C-alpha positions as CSV (number, residue, x, y, z in Angstrom):
1,M,50.2,17.1,-83.1
2,A,52.0,19.8,-81.1
3,V,55.3,20.6,-82.7
4,P,58.4,21.6,-80.7
5,R,59.4,25.2,-81.5
6,A,62.9,24.1,-82.4
7,A,61.5,21.5,-84.8
8,K,60.2,24.4,-86.9
9,T,63.7,25.5,-87.8
10,Q,64.9,24.4,-91.2
11,R,67.7,22.2,-89.9
12,R,67.6,20.5,-86.5
13,T,70.8,19.4,-84.9
14,R,71.5,16.3,-82.9
15,I,71.8,18.5,-79.8
16,Q,68.4,20.0,-80.4
17,E,66.9,16.6,-80.7
18,E,68.6,15.4,-77.6
19,K,67.3,18.4,-75.6
20,E,63.8,17.9,-76.8
21,E,63.9,14.3,-75.7
22,R,65.4,15.4,-72.3
23,I,62.5,17.9,-71.9
24,L,59.9,15.4,-72.8
25,D,61.3,12.7,-70.4
26,A,61.5,15.2,-67.6
27,A,58.0,16.5,-68.3
28,L,56.6,13.0,-68.4
29,E,57.9,12.4,-64.8
30,V,56.5,15.7,-63.6
31,F,53.1,15.4,-65.3
32,S,52.6,11.8,-64.4
33,S,53.3,12.7,-60.7
34,N,51.5,16.0,-60.5
35,G,49.0,16.1,-63.3
36,F,48.7,19.0,-65.8
37,R,47.4,21.5,-63.2
38,G,50.0,20.7,-60.6
39,A,53.0,20.8,-62.9
40,T,54.9,23.9,-63.7
41,I,57.4,24.9,-66.3
42,D,59.9,25.6,-63.5
43,Q,59.6,22.0,-62.3
44,I,60.1,20.6,-65.7
45,A,63.1,22.8,-66.4
46,E,64.6,21.7,-63.1
47,A,64.0,18.0,-63.8
48,A,65.5,18.5,-67.3
49,G,68.6,20.2,-65.9
50,M,68.2,23.3,-68.0
51,S,67.1,27.0,-67.5
52,K,63.5,28.0,-68.0
53,P,64.4,30.3,-71.0
54,N,66.3,27.5,-72.7
55,L,63.3,25.1,-72.2
56,L,60.9,27.7,-73.7
57,Y,63.0,27.9,-76.8
58,Y,62.0,24.3,-77.6
59,F,58.4,24.5,-76.3
60,R,56.5,27.8,-75.9
61,T,54.1,26.6,-73.2
62,K,53.4,23.9,-70.7
63,E,50.4,22.8,-72.7
64,A,52.6,22.3,-75.8
65,I,54.8,19.9,-73.9
66,Y,51.8,18.1,-72.4
67,R,50.0,17.7,-75.8
68,T,53.1,16.4,-77.4
69,L,53.4,13.7,-74.7
70,L,49.8,12.8,-74.8
71,E,49.6,12.5,-78.6
72,S,52.9,10.5,-78.7
73,M,51.5,8.2,-76.0
74,L,48.2,7.8,-77.8
75,F,49.9,6.8,-81.0
76,T,52.0,4.2,-79.2
77,W,49.0,3.0,-77.2
78,L,47.0,2.3,-80.3
79,E,49.6,0.4,-82.2
80,P,48.7,-3.0,-80.8
81,L,45.0,-2.5,-81.7
82,K,45.9,-1.5,-85.2
83,A,47.7,-4.8,-85.5
84,L,44.5,-6.8,-84.8
85,D,44.2,-8.7,-88.1
86,A,40.8,-9.6,-89.5
87,E,42.4,-12.5,-91.4
88,G,44.2,-13.9,-88.4
89,D,43.0,-16.6,-86.0
90,P,40.8,-14.7,-83.4
91,E,42.3,-16.5,-80.4
92,A,45.9,-15.8,-81.5
93,E,45.0,-12.2,-82.4
94,I,43.3,-11.4,-79.1
95,R,46.0,-13.3,-77.1
96,S,48.6,-11.2,-78.8
97,Y,46.7,-8.0,-78.1
98,I,46.4,-8.8,-74.4
99,R,50.1,-9.6,-74.1
100,R,51.2,-6.4,-76.0
101,K,49.0,-4.3,-73.8
102,L,50.5,-5.9,-70.7
103,E,54.0,-5.3,-72.1
104,M,53.0,-1.6,-72.5
105,S,51.8,-1.5,-68.9
106,R,55.1,-2.9,-67.8
107,D,57.3,-0.7,-70.0
108,F,55.3,2.6,-70.1
109,P,53.7,3.0,-66.6
110,R,54.3,6.8,-66.5
111,E,52.6,7.3,-69.9
112,S,49.7,5.2,-68.8
113,R,49.2,7.3,-65.6
114,L,49.5,10.5,-67.7
115,F,46.7,9.3,-69.9
116,A,44.6,8.2,-67.0
117,N,45.0,11.6,-65.3
118,E,43.8,13.3,-68.6
119,M,40.8,11.0,-68.7
120,L,39.9,11.8,-65.1
121,Q,39.9,15.5,-65.9
122,G,37.5,15.0,-68.8
123,A,40.1,14.8,-71.6
124,P,40.2,18.6,-72.1
125,H,43.4,18.4,-74.2
126,I,42.7,15.4,-76.5
127,E,39.0,15.2,-76.7
128,D,39.2,15.6,-80.5
129,D,41.7,12.7,-80.7
130,L,39.3,10.5,-78.8
131,T,36.2,11.3,-80.9
132,G,38.3,11.3,-84.1
133,P,41.2,8.8,-84.7
134,L,40.6,6.7,-81.6
135,K,36.9,6.2,-82.3
136,A,37.5,5.5,-85.9
137,L,40.1,2.8,-85.1
138,V,37.8,1.2,-82.5
139,D,34.9,1.2,-84.9
140,E,37.1,-0.5,-87.5
141,K,38.2,-3.2,-85.1
142,A,34.7,-3.7,-83.7
143,E,33.8,-4.7,-87.2
144,V,36.6,-7.2,-87.3
145,I,35.3,-8.8,-84.1
146,R,31.7,-8.8,-85.5
147,S,33.0,-10.7,-88.5
148,W,34.5,-13.3,-86.2
149,I,31.2,-13.6,-84.4
150,K,29.3,-13.9,-87.7
151,N,31.6,-16.7,-88.9
152,G,31.2,-18.6,-85.7
153,K,34.8,-18.2,-84.7
154,I,34.1,-16.6,-81.3
155,A,31.0,-16.4,-79.0
156,R,28.5,-13.5,-79.3
157,C,29.7,-10.5,-77.4
158,D,29.7,-6.7,-77.6
159,P,32.9,-5.8,-79.5
160,Y,33.2,-2.4,-77.8
161,H,32.9,-3.7,-74.3
162,L,35.4,-6.5,-75.1
163,I,37.9,-3.9,-76.2
164,F,37.1,-1.8,-73.1
165,A,37.6,-4.9,-70.8
166,I,41.0,-5.6,-72.3
167,W,42.0,-2.0,-71.8
168,A,40.8,-2.0,-68.2
169,T,42.3,-5.3,-67.1
170,T,45.7,-4.7,-68.8
171,Q,46.2,-1.1,-67.8
172,H,45.4,-1.9,-64.2
173,Y,48.9,-3.2,-64.0
174,A,50.4,0.2,-64.8
175,D,47.9,2.6,-63.1
176,F,47.6,0.5,-59.9
177,D,51.0,-1.2,-59.9
178,V,51.7,-0.1,-56.3
179,Q,48.5,-1.8,-55.1
180,V,49.2,-4.9,-57.2
181,C,52.6,-5.4,-55.7
182,A,51.4,-4.7,-52.2
183,V,48.7,-7.3,-52.5
184,L,50.8,-9.9,-54.2
185,G,53.5,-9.6,-51.7
186,E,57.3,-9.8,-52.0
187,N,57.4,-13.3,-53.4
188,R,55.0,-12.7,-56.3
189,A,55.6,-9.0,-57.1
190,G,58.5,-9.3,-59.4
191,E,58.6,-9.1,-63.2
192,G,56.8,-12.5,-63.3
193,R,53.6,-10.8,-62.2
194,F,53.0,-9.7,-65.8
195,E,53.4,-13.2,-67.2
196,D,51.0,-14.5,-64.4
197,A,48.5,-11.7,-65.4
198,A,48.8,-12.6,-69.1
199,R,48.0,-16.3,-68.5
200,F,45.1,-15.4,-66.3
201,L,43.6,-12.9,-68.6
202,E,44.0,-15.2,-71.6
203,Q,42.1,-17.9,-69.7
204,L,39.5,-15.4,-68.5
205,F,38.7,-14.0,-71.9
206,F,38.8,-17.2,-73.9
207,E,36.6,-19.1,-71.5
208,G,33.9,-16.5,-72.4
209,L,34.8,-16.1,-76.1
210,R,35.0,-19.7,-77.2
211,P,32.0,-20.6,-79.4
212,K,29.4,-22.7,-77.5
213,K,29.0,-26.2,-78.9
214,A,25.5,-27.0,-80.3
């Protein structure tokens, strides 16, 4: 993970930590709106309310800020998948995963758009993370899903495409939220849209995942 320059000092002060957080929050806004190529250090410094030299004390380059955001986001994004428990009830585990992913779409829309932009560019900054830690985790959880299938707890399915489908349907509510709200209309576009989405997705997935009766 990219390490803020100030973090390499022996002792970090509360002010240093607060400034790093301010820079990262400002950068998240700039990057999620303009993408990596369209964003500049000057824009981030202005959004953070500090001078460019002061910002560069904490992060040497635009890429260092960007990688820090991406890796932090990826860590947070994978936490719900890590929690998928092989010993748990499959319906409860998948239901929880769907809801946690929707909560993340609700609470972290800028982070989701940042990640989506990186994927659209071919993941030049985090390809190693995708083929390394992310793939290893998905492989591990695919085995969990296969064990549920083997034990007759859920219907036969491709574990990878099940995970992809959950990613796609839940993250839609972050990456295309403007479209969702426009189509739903004023009466249905409030916070309740996430609960409506959760109930629908649970029904959608479990109608297909319930074992077929002999």
